[in-house]
N, C-alpha and C positions, 0 to 999 in steps of 0.2 A: 405235033400235036397243038393247036392255037393255044395263047396264054390263057385266055379267060376260060376255054375247057378244062386245062389243067388246074386251074384255081377252084373250079367247081369242084373237079375229083377229090382235089386233096380236102376241102371243106367237108363234101361227103365221107371221107375216111377219117377225119378228125386230125388230119395233120397240118396244122397251124402255121408250123414253121415252113412247109413246103408250098403253102398256099400263098403264104407272105413272098416266098421266093419265086412262084411263076407270076403273080401280080406284079412284081419290081421287076421281072426279065423285060430285056426289051431285044426284039427282034428287029430285022432292017426296015427302017421307016416308022418305028413303032416307039411311042412314048407313053411313060407311065407318069403318074404323080404319087409322090408318096403318102404312107399312110400318116394320120395325124397320132401324136403318141400320147395315149389316154391312160396311160399309168406312169406312177399312182394317179388314182382316182382324184384324191384330195391333195393340192400343194400348198395350200397358205398355212396348214395347219398339220402337225404331227400326230399320225391317228394310228391305231393299232387293234388287235383281237377284234377282229368284225365278226359282228352277227347282224342277221338281216330278216326282215319279213315282207311277206305281199299283202298291202291291203287296199281295197278298193283300188284297183290298177296302178297302184303306186307302190315301189318298194322304197322300205325303211332302212337304213343303212346304221348300225349302232356301231360304236366305236369307242375304244378307251383315247384318251387324250396324252400323248407323251409329252412333258413340259422340260425334261431334263435339259440343262445345258451341254452344249457341245462336248466340252470336259467332263461331265458328271458321268461316273461308270454306274448308275444302278436306274432302277425305273424312280421317275418323278410323276405320278398319276394322280391326281385330284377329283377328277371330274370325266363324265362321259358324254359323248357327244352324238347329236343325229342329224343324219341329211335324206333327202328322199328324192326321188327321180322316175319319170316316167317314160326314159330309154336307156336306163344304164349307163349313159354318158355324161349328161348335164346332172349337178347335184345342188340341190338347195340345202342350206345348213340352217337350221332352226336355232332359236335359244337353247343355251345350255338346259337339259331337260333333269340332271340330277347329278349331284354331287356327294362325296363320302359324307361332306359335313350336313347332308339331309338325315343320316343315320347315328341319332343320337349315340349310340350303343360302340360304333367303331370310332377308329381314330387316324385311319390312313390306308392308302393304296386301293384306288379305283382299277382294280384291275378286271380280267375279263369276265363277259356279262351277256346273258341274253334276254330278248323281249321275245313272248309268245302271245298270241290274242285269244281269247275267250270270250265268249258271249257279249262283244262289244267292249271288254275291260282289257288292259295290257298290262301284262303282269314282266317286271324286270329282275332277272335272278344276277345277281351281282357276288363280285367277291372283294371283300375288304379284309383290311385288320381289326379284329376285336380288340377293344379298349380294355376288358377286363378278363376276359378268358383267352390264356396266349394263344397264339397261331391265327391263322387264317380262319373266316366265317364266309359262310354264304347268307346274303341276305335277300329280302323282295319286297319290290316297291311295285304301286300301281298307279295307274292312269287310266282315265276316260279318251283320251288321245293317243294315237301312236307317237307323238311329238309332247308328249307331258303336259303340265308339268307332273313331273311322276313323286309319288310320297311315299314315306316309309308304310308298309302294308302291316306289317306285325309290333313294331317297337322293340323289336329284339331280334336275335338271329334264327334262321333258319335251320343252319347247320352250323355247329361249332367244333373245334379241333376234340374236345373229349368225347366226341359221339361217335369217332372214328378210331379205330384200333390196328387195323390191319396194317398199318405202318406207324411207326412213333415220331416221324416230321413234324413240326410245326405248318406245312404248306400241302397239306394233301387236301385241303377242301378248297380247292380255286377252281375255275373254269367251269362254272354250270350250265348245261345244256337241257331245255325241256322239248318233251315231244309229247304231243296227244294223240294217241292210236284212234283207229277207226270206231272202235268203242266209247270213247270219250275218255278212257283213263289216261291220265296224264303221268308222265314219269321224268323223273331228274337224275341226270346223269353229271356226274363230276369227277376230279380227283386229279391228283399228282402223284407218279411210281404205281399206284393203285387206283383202278377204277373202280369207282361206288355207283349205286343206282337204287333209287327207293322210287314208290308211289308216292303220288300226290293227292291229298283230298280233293272233292268236288270243289273247296274255296279256293284251289292252287297257293294256299299259304300255308298248310300244314303236311307233313309227312304222314304218310298211311302206313303204315306196317313197318318192317325192320327195315334197316340199309345192308344191301346186298354188293357184293362184288362181282363185278364182269371177267369170264376168266375166257382164255384164249385169244388176247391181245398182247404178243410178244412186245418187249420194249416200249412198252406203254410209258409216255412220260407225263402228257396233260392234254387238255385242250380236247375233250370229246365233242363229237357233233352227229346227232340221230338226225336223220332224213330216209324218207321210205318213197322208194317207186314199183309200180305195179305188187308183187307179192311179196318184194325182197327190201328189209332193214338194211341200212349202212349205218357203219358205225366207224367213223373216221376221226383218228387222234394223231398227235406229235408224237414221233418215233425216234428213240436215243435222244443224242444232245450233242452238238449241235442239231436242229430237230429237223427231221424230214416230215413229211404225212405219208401215214399209212393207214389202211382201213380193212374191216371185215365185214362179212354179210350173213345175214340170218332170215330164216322164213317168221322167226317171233321175236318180238321187241325184249323178251328177257332171255334168248338165245336158245338153243349153244349157238355161239359164235364162230365164222370158219375165216380164217385170215387169209386175205386177198393179195396183199402186198404192197409195195410204195404206190402211193398217190402223186405226192409231190416232192420233188428234191429240196435241198437245201434252200432258203430262201432269200437267196442273196442278201450279204453283207447283213446278216441279222441270225442270230443264235437260235432265236425262237421259230415257229411255223404255226398258225393259226388260222382257221379255216372256217367258210360257212358255205353251205349248198344250198341253193334257191331254183327253181323256175320261174321263170316270170315270162308270159305271152308263149308257152309251151316250149320254152328254150331253157336249159339247165346252165348255170353260171356257177365258178367257182371262185370265190371272195377269199384273200387272203393278204398277208402283211410282208412286208420286206423293209430293207434299208434304204430304198431305193431312192431318196431324194439326194440328190449329191452336190456339193461334197460334205453335205453335213449330215446325211442320214447315219444310221445305225442301229446296234442293238437296243438302244434304249430311246430312238429316236426313228421309229417306224412308221409306214405310210401303206395304206390299203390298195391293193390292185384287183382288178377283177379280169379273167378269163373264161375262155367256153370251157364248159365241160362236155365229154364225150361219154356215152356208153357201148362197149360191144353187145350184140346179140345174144348171149348168154346172162347179160344183165351186171356185168363186172364193169368197173370204167377204166376207161384208159387214162394213160397218164397224163398229167397235167402238162401242159408246154407253157411257161411262164412268161410273157412277150411285153416289149416297151409299147406296142400299139395298142393294146388290150381289146375293148369293144367297139365297134365304129358305129356311127348312125347308121 
């Protein structure tokens, strides 16, 4: 079989490693060029906890900013960043759109966050350390542009640690993700060791009803992400610690959820594993972070990467293959 036939067969099957091997294999008299190394996608700053949206044919990538010194053994994060692209390869950085200091009631820790658009406004749900209520909290900022500037939408936290009682840790109110269902109802999911969810009111800045717990997610650690494809809802999340990524599927946003297995393995040189899943121009993408900038990267100096995501005929997702080549033009 010719080299390029192998390559296209591999792409069809979602076997990225085989595709790369086929592309690089050389027969008699045949020469190939190496693919460009496009992962991590941002190399001049350490970026973590990716989230992304597609708006007006442009992808907007939102990340935390790891600022820890190389010998510092915890997270040092004071702001969030935003980048945009129209080809998933070349990324333009925009001015810093949001900082912990923009929330008067917060004191530290620009942890995982997610942006969603509704009716021309952009809502950014963030994790911070509350200044007066012990523990982590979830805030929400709003802007009229996907690149900001964003401003505190409430003047206080949307969720605080004293509102959630399923576990007594102080960091269970982290990693918010928001999904707007086909009927227009918005849902907020979040958590650590316990996955919480609640409806949001039409204004997107208030909870609508009680906080509930998601069942059926073995070894749930953190980092929930909701997406939908066809009739299936997918809830992916960080699994165990150090973290892999696992996922569950359901026919309803409120469950029941059926666990489907591991989606991504340990994210190289990094204890955490935080994902975003989008579709851009008909192609599914898996966005994640690793400690992949060497020799300086690690668990507290992370970097965002992007690879293709593939589905099986029954709707389940194929295991992610993390690559250094990433997405090619």
